[in-house]
N, C-alpha and C positions, 0 to 999 in steps of 0.2 A: 504493500500500500504506500501511496505517497505520503510524505512527512507531514505532521500538523505543523502549520507555519504560524497561526495565531489562535487564540481562544478569546472570544469577544463576547460581549452583551448583545451588541447590535452589528450586523453587517449591511451595509447599504450597497446595492448593486446599481451602478449608473452614476457618473459625476455630472449629469445635466441638472436642469431645473429642479426636478424632483428629488434627486439625490442631495444637491446642496441645500435645498429647503429643509429636507429632513434633518440633515446634519447640523444645521443652525439650531433647530428646536431642540435636539438632543443636548447641544452644547450649552443652550441657555437654561433649559428646564430639567435637565438631569445630568448635572455635573458629576464627574466621576465614573460615568459609564463608559467602558471601553468599547470603541466603535472603530470601524474603518469603511472607506469608500473604495469600491473596486470598479474599474473601468477598462474595457477592452482597448480603448484608444490611447493614444499617447498624451492627451491633455484633456482638461475638462471642457464641458460645454454641450456634450451630447449633441442633439441636432443641429444647434448653432455652430458647432465645429465640423460636423459631418458634410453639411450642405455648402456648396461653394458656387452655386449658379449665380449668374449676373442680378443684382438687385436684391438679393435674399434679405427679407424683413420679416418683421412680425406682422400678423394679420388681425392682431389685437393690440389695444392701446397699452402701453407700458405702465400705466398708473393701475391696471389690473393684471398684466401679466408680470409685472414686478411683484415682490414680496411685501407682505404686510409691514414687515420690521424693517426695510431697506427702501427708502425713498428714491424714486426715479429722478435723477437731477439734470438730465439732457433736456434741451431745449425742445426736441422732437418727441412726441408721444407715440408715433408710429416709427420704431427704430430699426435699423439695419443690424445684421448679424455681428460686425465688428463691435458696435456699441453695446449690444446685449452681452457678448463675451467680456467686454470691459467691465460690465455690471456684476457679471457672476465671479470674474476674478477678484474684484474689489470687496465682495462679500466674503470670498473665501479667505482673503487675507485679514479682513477686519474680525473675523471670528475664528482665525487660527485653524482652519480646516486642512490646510495643506499637508501637514505632517500625517493626516489620517489617510491620505489618498494614495492608492496604489493602481499604477497605470500599466498598461499592457498585458492585463489579465482578464481573460474570457472566463466567465461562470459557466461550467458544463452542466453540473448537476447539483441537487440539494435534497439530502434526504433526512427527515425528521426521525430522530430516535427517542421514542417515549419514555424508555427507561432512564436515560441521561437528561432528557428534557433539552435537547440541543439538535440543531442542525449541523450536518456534516456537508460542508460545500466543497465541492472539487472545481479547482481552477485549472486553467491551461495558459501557459504564456506563449509569445509567438513562435518559440522553437518547439512547441509541443511538450514541454515538461509540466507535468502536472504537480498540484500541491493540494492541501486540504486546510480548510478554515473551520473551526467549531465555533458556533455562535448560538446564542439564546433566542434572539429575534432575527429575522430575515425580512428585509425592506426591498422590495422591487421596484426600483425607479428607472427601469431600462427603456420607458417609452412604450409606445404601442405598435410600432411597425418592424418589419424585419429589415435589419441593418445589412444583410448580406444580399438580399434578392428583392427588388421592386415588383410591383405589379407588371405582368408583361401581357400586353393586349394580343400578342400573336398575330401581328398584320402579315397578310400574305404578300409573297415577293419581297420581303425585306431584305434578303440577301443579293436580290438584283439591283438594288441602289447603290450607284457608284460614289455617292457622298457620304457624309458622316451621319451616323444615327446615334444620338446621345439620350441618355435618360438623366434627368436633374439631380437623382441621388448620387450619381457617380459623374460629376462634371470633370472634364479633363482640365489640367492645367494649361494655361496659355493658349487657350482656344482661338484661333484666327478665324473671325467671322466679319472681317472688315469688307465692306462692299458686297457681301454675300446675300444670296436669297435664302431665307431662313422660314421654315414651318415649323410652327410649335403646335403639337397635338393635345388638346385639352382646353377646358374652360374654367378651372378652379383657380385657386389662389397662386399656385406656382405659375401657372400659365400666364395670369394677369400680371404678375410681377415681372416675369422674363421678357415679354413682349416688349414693353416700353423701355426696359432696361438695355436690352440689345439694340433697339432702334436708336436710342439717345446715343450709345457709344459706338456707333459706326457701321452697323449692319446695312446692307444695301436696301432691304425691304423685309419685314417680319409679317408673317401671316398667321393669324392664330385660326387653327382648323378646329371646329368643335361639331360633335355630333348632336349635341343639346345645349342650349344657352344656360347661364347661370345668373341669378340675381345678383346685380353689383350696387354697390353704394359708395358714393365718395364723401370724404371728410378730410379736413387739413391735417397734414402730418404734425404740426404744432397745435397743441391744445392751448388756445388763448387764454381760456379760464385759468388753467393751472399756472401758466407763465406769469399772468396777473397776480394771482395769490401769492406767489413765491417772493413777489417784490415787496410785499407788505407783512407777511406772515413767516414764522419759523418754518424751515424746510419741511419738517415731519408733520406739522400742522397743515400746511398747504398740501402736502402729499395725501394726507388722511381724507381731507375734504374732497379733493379731486377724485380720489378713489371711490369714496362713497358715492359721489355723484354719477360717476361712470358705472358703477355697478348697478345703481338704480336705474339708469338709462338702458343698458343693456337688457336687464329684466323686463323693463317696460316694453322695450320694442320687440322682445321675443313674445310676451304675452298678446301684445297687440297684433303681431302676425298671425297668431293662432286664433284670437277672437274676432278680428276683422281683417281677414287676409285681402280682400278687394280694396280696402282703403289704403293697406300699405303697398299693394300693387300699384294703385294710382300714384302714391308719393314717390315710389322708386322711378316709375316711367317718366313722371314729370321732371325729376332730376335729371335722368338720362337725356331727356330731350333738350334740357337746358344746356348740358354740357356737349352734346354732339351736334345740336342743330340741324342742318341739312344731312348730316352724316348718320344720324339715327334711322335704323332700320329695325322695325319691331320683330321681325323674324330672328334676328340675330341676338335680340336682348330680351326676349320673352319666353321663359321656361315654361314647360308643361306641368309645372307644379306650383305650389304657393311659397312664398317667401318663408324662409327658415324651416322648410321641409329637408332643404340641404343647407350647409353653412353658408351664410350670407358672404359674398366676396367683397372685400374691402379694397378701394381704389384711392390710395392716399394722393391729395392733390391733383386729382383727376388726371394721374399721369398716363393711364392707359387710354383715356378719351383724347388728351391731346396728342398722343402720337398717331392716333388715327385721323384726326383733323389736320394733322400736318403732312399726312400722306406717306408717314413712315412705316406705318402698320395698317392691317386690314384685318376684318373677320370674314371667314367662310363657314357657313352651316351647311354640313353635308355628310355623307357616309362614305368611308375608304372602301374602294373596291380592291385596290391593291397598290403595293409601291412598284415603281419600275426604275430604269436606269436613271432617269433624270428627275424623279420627284414622286407625286402620289396622283393616281388616277382616281376620280371619285365617281360614285355610282351615277351622279347626274350627268356624266359625260365630260365635265370639267377637269382640266389637268392643272396640278400646282407644281410648277418648277421649283426644285429646291437644290441648294448645295449642301445645307444642313437640316437635318430633321431632329427636332427635339420631341421625345416622347412623354410629355407630361400627363401621363394617363393614370396617375394615382400611385398609392402605396398598397402595399401588402401588409395587412395586419398580422401581428405575431402576439401570442399569448406568453406572458412572463418571460419575456425576453428569449423565449425558446429554451429555456433551461429545463432540464428533465427533472422535475419535481416529485418527490415520493415522500409518503409516510410510512416509516417501518418497512421500507422497501416495496411498498405498493404504490405504483405510479398514480400521480393525481391527474385526473381527467378534468379540468377546469369547467368543461360544459356541463358536467354533472353535479356542479356546485353553485350556490346561491352566493351573490355577494351579500356581506354583512356590513351595514353601515358605511357604504362607500369604499371600503378599504381592506376588509377581510373577507374570508371565504368559509362557508359552512362546513365544520368538521376538520378543519385544517389548523392546527395549533400555531400560534406565534409566527404568523406571515401575514404581512401587510404589503399592499400593492396600490399604486396610484394610476387611476385613469381619469384624466382631466375632464372638464366640461366641454360639451359639443356646442352649446349655445352661449357660452363665455369663455373667459380666459383659463388655460390650463392651471395656472399657478394658484387660482382661489381654492380649487380642491387640494393641492399641495399644502397650502397653509393650515387648513382646517384638520386635515389628516394628520399633520405634524403635532397639532395641538392635542387631538384625541389620542394619539399614540403615547405621547409623553404623560398624559393623564393616566394612561392604562399602566404604564411602566411603574409610575409612582405608586398606584394602587396595588400593584403586585408586591412591590417592595415593602409596603405597610402591612400586608398580610402574610409575609415570608412566603410567597408563592412564586413559582418560576413560569406557569403555563396559563394561557388564556387561549379558551377555544370556543368558538360560537357553535353550539350544538344544535343540530337540527335532525329529528328523527325521520325517517322515511315516510311514516304515516302523517307527519305534521307539515310536510312541504307545501307551501302555498302554490296556487296556480302559476305557472311560469307564463312569462311574456318575453318578447324580444326586447334585448336591453335597448336597442334604438329603433324601437317600432314605429315612432314618429319622425324618423330621417330616412330619406331614400338614397343617401349617398352611395354610390357604387362599392367603395371599400368597406362599409358597414355590412351590406347585403351580401358580399362575397365572403364574409367572415363569420356568419352566424354560427356555423358548425363548430367554432373553437371558442366561442365567447361563454363566460359564466351566465348563469340563469338569473333571472330579474323577476321579483315579485311585484305585483301592482303598488305596494306601499312599503314604507320602512319597516323595519331595519333590513328586510332581505331585498335590498334593491340598491343599484347605484342610480342616484337621483339626478335630475337636470335642473335643480332649482337651488341656487346657491344660499340665498338668504335663508330659506328653510333649512337646508342642510347644516349650515353653521350653527343655528341655534340648536338643532337636534344634536350635533356632535359635541357641543359644548355643555349641554345641560342633561342630556338622557343619562340616567343612572347606568353606572357600568355593571352594576349587579341587577340587571334587568331580566334574570331568570333565563336568559339565553347564554350569555357569555359566562362560561364556567372557568373557574379559578382552581388549579391544582397544584399541588407540591409533590416533589420527588425527595426520596429518602437520601439518595446519593447523587451528587453532582460532579462533573468533571472539572478540576481546578486548572488554572493556568500553570 
């Protein structure tokens, strides 16, 4: 067996937003706990370090994508990846997290030992050398998609194309697209980011080829309200007020889209017409679904629309028949010439970072377990995971999960217990529903078979209402009759 390299109270998998957020909560609220953060990459940042495509930025405002404990200080509220990485690095240094980070280590498996009340986690470095880490709690903050393999739409004729085919997840260094014809396949946030960025930085022309339009909304990259408050109030106070305002508006917009979709459609269409003028074509901007049945696509400073008006970019709504030597043949008969094709066709979801999770040697099939209070799983002990909000910023969930987990850890210490397990007997299982039943995005629909079960109400669900979740996770009693605490007679010491 590989050697035991560390014995910990808490092991965090992933040094991105989720992992860093959890580490800060542990550092602040559970001092003295031994923890480490493992990441397969060579530096922190997760998604924001992995993706390198032109213009990569947040699709949420940084007053809600930022942490509650760390004010966002940049002028722009819609931030690019370098600014987000700077933010994460500053937090890492402020809270002294760096000594606890272990890079270049992939987590291969995790097996819970009920007798010892610990996880045995097997890691692998880039040379294939394996090691073991023993930990009381395991926190999965590795994101929600497959880092190795993006979604492949399997377009016919791809091998016939003589130019370059690129997926945004694996953007090549120093790609030369100056003066070239670029076709970006897709209509989501990635495509809407890449198109204006490439158009502005020298591409000959960029065409966004979409099968189905996406609802888009523009807003200024700079939050005037936030920047005005910062002139008169302390940084933390201004940030807290702006954050509360934006959380309220996010929630209001989502609920309005559900209760009065036609009015929200009218608002979005009116804004599109104002931005595009004569270039507005309803067929290219009117999806066959209501707003917020898929994530609303943010266009900061109307940059996507400006690229279209300037003639640097265009939209084609059609279906692909095949790739050929010089571009893409469409089913309508139109042909799109291309030197470079970017397949921004979506991500492939992965559960638990593709880690082989087991309890006493028995593999855990997450699709047979229910979420418990947004972060644990039925009948799986001492395992925490984060899946952020679909209708709001990811970090909102990270913060409330961090608060809940540290409250749980302190409760276990108080009663001299080591194990917390949300117990759900087979006969007591609630009626299951799709986690994302209200969202029609392709990557959700393609991944139903791997996702945990969801109940109609708390605690056995991952909810999509932040303010309600925050109240529940802060105030709901830990000894709710479901979460059971256990002690072990013998433990493994460092």
